N, C-alpha and C positions, 0 to 999 in steps of 0.2 A: 666720589663721583669720577667716572672716567672722563678724561680730558681730550683724548685724541680726536681728530676730526678733519674736515676738509673746508676749504673756502674757494669759491670761484670768483675770479677778479678780471675785469677788462684789461687786456694787454696794453701796457704803456711803455714807450721807449724814451730814450734820452738819458742825460746824466744829471746828477744832483750837483748844484753849484757848491764850490768849496766853502762859502760862508755858512751854508746850511749843514754840510757834512760834518764840519768841525763841531758845531753846536749839538747835532744829533748824538755824536759820540760822547760829548761831555754830559748831556742830559741823560743819556742811556746809562752811563756809569753811575750818576747820582741816584737814579731810580733803582738800579740794581742794588746798590749798596743800602738804600733805604729798606728795600724788601728783605735783604739779608739781615739787617739789624733787627727788624721787627719779627720776621717769620723764619728765616733760615734758608739754606740752600735748596732743600727739597721743594719748597713752595715756589721758588723762582723757576725751577725746572718744570714743575706742573703748569705754571702760568704760560710758559713758552709753548706748551703743547695745546693750549686753548686758542683756536683760531680767532675768536672774537676779541679776547684780551690782546693777542698779538696785533690785530688790526687797530685796536684802540691805542696801543703803544705807538704804532707808526703814525697815527693821526696826531697824537699829542706832541710828537716830535717835529711836526711841520711838514710831513709828507702828504701827497694827495691821498685823501682819506679812503679811497676805494680801489686804488690802482694796484696792478701786479708789482709795480716798482717798490712798494712798501717792503716786500719780502727781501729783495736784494739789499736795499739800503739799511733796513733795521738790522739784518744779520751782519752786514759790514760794519755798521756803527758799533754794535755790541762787541764784535771781534776786536776792533781797534781800541775800544774802551776797557774791556775786561782782561784781555790776554796779557797786557803788560803787568797787571797786578794779580794774576791768577793764583799765585802761591798764597797771597794774602786772603783772597776771597774764597778760594776752594772751588772755583768754577772756571771752565775752559770752553772756548768756542773754536770749532774746527769747520773746515770746508767753506762753501760759498758757491758762487756761480761759475760755470764753465771750468776753466783750468783749476780754480780754487777747490772745486768739489772733488777733483781727482787727487788732490793732495791730502784728503781726509785720512786715509789709512796711515800715511807717514806721520801726520800730526798726532793721531791717536797713539801710535807706537811711542812717539817721543814723550807724550804725557804719561803713558804707562811706565816708562823708565823713571820718571820723576816721582810718581805716586805709588808705585807698587801694584797698580791695577793690572788685570789680565788684558794685555794689549791685543792678543789674538782674538779674544772674545769680543772686545769692543769693535775691532775691524769687521768681524763677522756680523755684528749687529748693524753696523753702518751699511755694509753691502747688502744684507738681506732686506733691510727696510727699503732701500732703493730698488732692489729687484722685485719686491712685492708690488710696489706702486707702479713700476714700469712694465712688469711682465705678468705677474699673477693677477693683477688688476688691469685689464685691457679696456680702458675707458676713452681712448682717443687722445690722451695727454702724454707727451714724452718728457721725462724728467730732464731738466737742464740746470737745476740748482739743488744742492744737497748740503745741509748744514747739520752739525752734530754738537749739541750742548751737553756738557758733562760735568759732574761734580767729582771731587777727589775721593768720594765714597762709592763711585760707580753708578750712580743714578743718572739717567740721560733722557734727553728728548731730541727728536729729529724734526726739522722743518725743511721740507723740500717742495719744489714747485715744478710743474709740468706745463707744457705749452700745447695748445691746439690751434694751429694757424688757420684752420677752416672756419672756426667759430669766432675767432678774435678774443678768446678767453684764455687765461692761465688758471690752473688749479693748484692750490697749495695744500699739502698733506702734512698733518701733525701727528707725531707719535710720542708716547710716554712709556718708558721702560716698565713702570709699575702698573700700567693699564691693561696689560694683556698677558696671556699665559704662553702663547706660541705664535710665531710669526705667520703661520699659515692657518690659524684658527681665529678668524675675525679680530685681527689686532686693532682695527679702527672701531670707534664707536659706531660709525655708519659709513656707507658708501652711497651717496645720492647726489644728483645734480639735475639740471634741466634735461629732460628726456632728449637724447641725441641719437636714439636708436639702441640696438642691443649692445650689451657689454659682456665681458667675461670676468667673473670674480671667483678666482680659485681659493680665496680665503674663506668663502662660505662653507659652513659645515657640510652642506649637501654635496660639495665638490670633492669630498674625501677620496673617492676612487681614482680621480684624475691627478691628484697632487704629486704622485710619484713621477709623473711625466712633465712637471711644470717647465723645465728648461727647454723642452722641445715644442712647447705650445705657443711660442712667441708670435708666430705668423698664422695661427689658427683663426678661422672665421667664427665668431661667437654666434650661437643660435638661440639664446635664451636670456632674457633679463633676469638677473639673479635676485636682487633684493632692494627694497626701499628701507630707509631708516631715518634717524632724526638729526644727527649732528652735522649739519651742513650750512654753510653761509654763502649766499649769492649776492654779490655786489652789483648794483645797477650800472648801466653803461654811461649814464649822464655824469659829466665831470663836475658840475656845480653841486653845491649842497642845498638840498631843498627841505622844506618843512616836514615832508613825509619821511625823510631820512633820520629825523631827530625826535627823541622823546621830549616834547616841548615843556612838559612839567619839570623834568629833570634839569633841562637847560635853563628854564626860567628861574628856578630856585637858586641856581648857581649865580646867574647874573644879578638876581636880587641881593644875594649875600655880598657880592663884590661891589655893587654900585649903590645899593639903597640901605644897607644895614650899618648901624654904628657898632663896631666891634666891641665897644665897651659893654654892650648888652650880653656878651658871651665871655665869661671869665677865662675860659680855656683858650680864647683867641687874643687876649690882651698883648701877648708877646709879638703879635703881628701888627699891632697898631702902628700906623705910620706907613704901612705898605700901600702903595697906590692902588686904586680900584682895578685898573687894567691888569696889573701884576697879580692881584689877588684872584682875579678871574682865572688866569692861567694856572696859578699855584693850586687852586681848588681842583681843577681838572687833573693836574699832575698827581695831586693827593689821592684822587679817586683811582687812578691807574695803580697806585701803590697799595692802597688800603681797601678799595672797593671789593665787594663780593662778586662772585661769578655772574650773577644775574644782572649786574650793573653794566655789562658790556654788550647788551643786545643792540645798541645803536652807536656803533663806532664813530659815525659822522659827528656826534656831539663833541668828541674830543678834539676835533679840528678847530673848535672855538677857543682852544688854549693858545695855539701859535699859528693859526691859519694854514696856508699851503703854499708850496713853492711856485705853483702856477697861478696863485691869486684866488684860489677857491677854498673856503668861502671869502677869504680876504688875504692880502699880502702878509708875509711872515713879519711880525713886529720884533725886530732884532733887539731893541732896547728892552722890551718886556721879556723876551726870551732869555737875555743875559741876566736880568734881575732874578728871574725864576731859578735859573741855574745857581746863581750866587746864594740865594736864600736856602735852597735845598742842600747845596754843598756844605754850607755852614752848619745847617741842622744835622746832617749826617756826621760830619767831623766831630761835632760836640757830643753826639750820641755815642760815638766810638770810645770816648774817654770818660763816659759815665754821666755826661751832662745832657739829659734827654728832654730838657724843657722845650727847646725849639722844635725838635722832631715831634713831640707830643702836640704842639700847636699846629703843625702841618697836618698831622693825622686828624686833629679835631675839625679841620675844614670839611673833611668828608662827612663826619658825624653831624655837624651843624647844617650843612647843605641838605642832607637827607632828612633831617628833622624838620627843616623848613618846607621841604617838598611835600610832606604829608598833608599840610593844610593849604598848599599853594594852588591857586586857581588861575591857570594861564589864559589870557586872551590872546589868541594867536596873532602876533605881530612880527612874524619871523623875518619878513622882507625888510622891515625897518631896522631890525637888529643887524642884519648883514650890511645894509646900506650905511649905518652908522660906523660900523667897523671899517668899512672901506674908506669912508670920508675922513675918519680920524687916523687912518693908517700912517700917514706922513708924520704924525706927532710921535710915533713910537718906532721910528726907523724902519717903516714898512719896506719890504723887499720881495721881489719875485725873480724868476729866471729872466724876466724881461727888463729888470732894472728897478730903481727906487720908486716907491709910491710918491705920487705928486699931490700937492695940496689942491683940492677942488677949487675951481674958479668961484663958485657960488654954492653955498650950502643952504638948502631949505629943509633939511631933514629934521623932523620933530620926533625925538626919541621917546618912546614909552616902553618900559619893560613889560611886555606881554600884558 
């Protein structure tokens, strides 16, 4: 299945606090290594080219689940986490936002010197992907972030983001080197968004006669809507997480597994016995980011129930739980590297068990109570937002019932 696509996201500004940035990098490394242990480098590159998976990854890391800031912060976290051990992993991260995007060619040439890859060809791919989304596709978004993910075997994905100041949205573009035959022959799975007027799409096959003049068409006024297609994600403007943003059946089965289930009922989960319910909830969602199939990422907001969000939506980031999740996953990955795969299998089984429970799960929508409980309990788990630590509520009258 072709993975490339687009996502439209409300523009968000500001910086990520250091306490979250450090944890994002650590968790990003553990998730990457778990995927490499289980599936290999190619699958990691493919997943990065999937806009829904990328959004889910950002949400499980504690970023605001729908914002444009996910792109910058996830790219930055993976770059900090992966590049110091790139030789070991066989994966490299180049580029980033602003001045960092302009360093991509030099970074790619340096990687080519180390790996024997064709540096000139990689630089050409980087520049062409940016040129296509900024020039051949004139949709009102100007590219300001360009990142290039590469394996030591030459497979790559590009994640870049453009801004439309008039609409208040950013658009993220995803590419995968194995998903298209030519840069100017429909390299994306689709080009679609909220109708904002006419656009110019020179990657459409019908545009063949004009492709030779692509470089001179930057300022042309388009006169025709070219094409509608399927692979597009539009995130809502509202900042809070609402019931309509989440598959309640999926979320309910995860919460039931974490809070209502005796792990002794599942032999494959016995090695996780003793893990607290709140950490088990987070670990299950992290497990699904690693092991879930593509269809499981249609509701990225659900993954914010792992570690909340830095602005407090749906609840403050539970630092104690976050650190326990990292420690458990890090231990499981390290053991798997030396041939002891028991713990990593237990983490993988969380996805299987949650999905098995989901088949017969009948949710009674009590979404607001779930969020209220998480916020009320946040102080117990070191809850933190950009505004400071979560405080113990003066009086709690919340009656918690799992769906």
